[in-house]
C-alpha positions in Angstrom: 0.0 0.0 0.0 2.1 3.0 1.2 5.4 1.2 0.5 4.5 1.5 -3.2 4.7 5.2 -3.0 8.1 6.5 -4.1 9.4 9.4 -2.2 12.7 11.0 -1.3 14.3 9.8 2.0 13.9 12.8 4.4 13.3 13.3 8.1 10.6 15.9 7.5 8.3 16.8 4.6 6.4 20.0 4.1 2.6 19.9 3.4 3.1 20.5 -0.3 5.5 17.6 -0.6 3.2 15.3 1.3 0.3 16.4 -0.9 2.4 15.6 -4.0 3.6 12.2 -2.6 0.1 11.0 -1.5 -2.1 12.7 -4.0 -4.2 14.3 -1.3 -4.8 18.0 -1.5 -3.3 20.2 1.2 -6.7 21.3 2.5 -7.7 17.7 3.0 -4.4 17.0 4.9 -5.2 19.9 7.2 -8.8 18.5 7.7 -7.5 15.0 8.4 -5.1 16.4 10.9 -8.1 17.4 13.0 -10.0 14.2 12.4 -7.2 11.7 13.0 -5.2 12.2 16.2 -2.4 10.0 14.9 -1.5 12.6 12.3 0.5 15.2 14.3 2.9 17.2 12.2 5.4 19.3 14.0 5.3 23.0 13.5 8.2 25.4 12.7 8.5 28.7 14.5 6.8 30.3 11.4 3.9 27.8 11.8 4.7 25.5 8.8 3.7 21.9 9.2 6.5 19.3 9.1 5.4 15.8 8.5 7.5 12.8 9.6 7.8 9.7 7.5 5.4 7.9 9.9 2.8 10.7 9.3 3.2 10.2 5.6 2.6 6.4 6.0 -0.4 7.0 8.2 -1.8 9.5 5.6 -1.4 6.8 2.8 -3.2 4.3 5.0 -6.0 6.7 5.8 -6.4 7.5 2.1 -6.6 3.8 1.4 -9.2 3.3 4.0 -11.3 6.2 2.8 -10.9 6.0 -0.9 -10.3 2.3 -1.8 -12.0 0.5 1.1 -14.8 3.1 1.3 -14.7 3.6 5.0 -16.4 6.7 6.5 -14.1 9.1 8.4 -15.6 7.8 11.7 -15.2 4.2 10.6 -11.6 4.7 9.6 -10.9 6.5 12.9 -12.5 3.5 14.8 -10.6 1.0 12.7 -7.3 2.7 13.4 -8.0 3.1 17.1 -9.0 -0.6 17.5 -5.9 -1.8 15.6 -3.6 0.3 17.8 -5.0 -1.3 20.9 -4.4 -4.9 19.6 -0.9 -6.2 20.4 1.1 -7.5 17.5 1.9 -11.2 17.0 5.6 -10.5 17.9 4.4 -9.2 21.3 2.3 -12.3 21.9 5.3 -14.5 21.0 7.5 -12.5 23.4 5.0 -12.8 26.2 4.7 -16.6 25.7 8.5 -16.8 25.9 8.5 -14.8 29.1 5.8 -17.0 30.6 7.7 -20.2 29.7 10.8 -18.7 31.4 8.9 -17.7 34.5 7.4 -21.2 34.8 10.8 -22.7 34.5 12.1 -20.4 37.3 9.1 -21.3 39.5 9.8 -25.0 38.9 13.4 -24.5 40.0 12.4 -22.7 43.1 10.0 -25.4 44.3 
Protein backbone atom coordinates (compact mmCIF):
# COMPACT_ATOMS: atom_id res chain seq x y z
CA UNK A 1 0.00 0.00 0.00
CA UNK A 2 2.06 2.95 1.22
CA UNK A 3 5.39 1.25 0.50
CA UNK A 4 4.47 1.45 -3.20
CA UNK A 5 4.71 5.25 -3.04
CA UNK A 6 8.13 6.46 -4.15
CA UNK A 7 9.43 9.41 -2.21
CA UNK A 8 12.75 10.95 -1.28
CA UNK A 9 14.27 9.84 2.02
CA UNK A 10 13.88 12.80 4.37
CA UNK A 11 13.31 13.33 8.06
CA UNK A 12 10.57 15.89 7.48
CA UNK A 13 8.26 16.80 4.61
CA UNK A 14 6.37 20.05 4.10
CA UNK A 15 2.65 19.91 3.41
CA UNK A 16 3.11 20.52 -0.34
CA UNK A 17 5.53 17.59 -0.58
CA UNK A 18 3.16 15.32 1.33
CA UNK A 19 0.33 16.42 -0.94
CA UNK A 20 2.39 15.56 -4.04
CA UNK A 21 3.55 12.22 -2.60
CA UNK A 22 0.13 11.03 -1.46
CA UNK A 23 -2.08 12.70 -4.05
CA UNK A 24 -4.17 14.26 -1.29
CA UNK A 25 -4.79 18.03 -1.52
CA UNK A 26 -3.29 20.23 1.22
CA UNK A 27 -6.69 21.32 2.51
CA UNK A 28 -7.68 17.67 2.98
CA UNK A 29 -4.45 16.98 4.87
CA UNK A 30 -5.24 19.89 7.21
CA UNK A 31 -8.78 18.53 7.69
CA UNK A 32 -7.54 15.00 8.38
CA UNK A 33 -5.11 16.41 10.93
CA UNK A 34 -8.13 17.43 13.01
CA UNK A 35 -10.04 14.20 12.38
CA UNK A 36 -7.25 11.67 13.02
CA UNK A 37 -5.25 12.24 16.20
CA UNK A 38 -2.44 10.01 14.92
CA UNK A 39 -1.49 12.64 12.33
CA UNK A 40 0.51 15.18 14.30
CA UNK A 41 2.89 17.20 12.17
CA UNK A 42 5.40 19.30 14.02
CA UNK A 43 5.34 23.05 13.53
CA UNK A 44 8.21 25.36 12.73
CA UNK A 45 8.53 28.72 14.45
CA UNK A 46 6.78 30.26 11.45
CA UNK A 47 3.89 27.77 11.76
CA UNK A 48 4.68 25.53 8.78
CA UNK A 49 3.72 21.89 9.17
CA UNK A 50 6.54 19.35 9.08
CA UNK A 51 5.39 15.77 8.54
CA UNK A 52 7.54 12.83 9.60
CA UNK A 53 7.75 9.68 7.46
CA UNK A 54 5.42 7.93 9.92
CA UNK A 55 2.85 10.69 9.31
CA UNK A 56 3.15 10.19 5.55
CA UNK A 57 2.65 6.43 6.00
CA UNK A 58 -0.42 7.04 8.15
CA UNK A 59 -1.84 9.47 5.56
CA UNK A 60 -1.39 6.85 2.83
CA UNK A 61 -3.16 4.32 5.05
CA UNK A 62 -6.03 6.70 5.77
CA UNK A 63 -6.36 7.50 2.07
CA UNK A 64 -6.57 3.76 1.35
CA UNK A 65 -9.23 3.26 4.02
CA UNK A 66 -11.34 6.18 2.82
CA UNK A 67 -10.93 5.98 -0.94
CA UNK A 68 -10.31 2.33 -1.78
CA UNK A 69 -12.01 0.50 1.08
CA UNK A 70 -14.84 3.07 1.27
CA UNK A 71 -14.69 3.62 5.05
CA UNK A 72 -16.35 6.71 6.47
CA UNK A 73 -14.12 9.06 8.43
CA UNK A 74 -15.63 7.83 11.67
CA UNK A 75 -15.23 4.20 10.59
CA UNK A 76 -11.59 4.73 9.61
CA UNK A 77 -10.91 6.46 12.93
CA UNK A 78 -12.47 3.55 14.85
CA UNK A 79 -10.59 0.99 12.73
CA UNK A 80 -7.26 2.66 13.43
CA UNK A 81 -8.02 3.08 17.13
CA UNK A 82 -8.97 -0.60 17.51
CA UNK A 83 -5.94 -1.77 15.59
CA UNK A 84 -3.60 0.29 17.76
CA UNK A 85 -5.02 -1.34 20.88
CA UNK A 86 -4.39 -4.87 19.62
CA UNK A 87 -0.91 -6.18 20.38
CA UNK A 88 1.10 -7.49 17.46
CA UNK A 89 1.94 -11.17 16.96
CA UNK A 90 5.56 -10.46 17.90
CA UNK A 91 4.41 -9.17 21.26
CA UNK A 92 2.34 -12.30 21.86
CA UNK A 93 5.33 -14.49 21.02
CA UNK A 94 7.53 -12.49 23.39
CA UNK A 95 4.95 -12.79 26.17
CA UNK A 96 4.70 -16.55 25.66
CA UNK A 97 8.49 -16.82 25.87
CA UNK A 98 8.53 -14.82 29.11
CA UNK A 99 5.76 -17.00 30.55
CA UNK A 100 7.73 -20.16 29.75
CA UNK A 101 10.84 -18.73 31.41
CA UNK A 102 8.88 -17.71 34.51
CA UNK A 103 7.35 -21.19 34.77
CA UNK A 104 10.83 -22.73 34.53
CA UNK A 105 12.09 -20.41 37.29
CA UNK A 106 9.09 -21.26 39.48
CA UNK A 107 9.77 -24.96 38.92
CA UNK A 108 13.41 -24.50 39.98
CA UNK A 109 12.38 -22.66 43.13
CA UNK A 110 10.04 -25.45 44.27
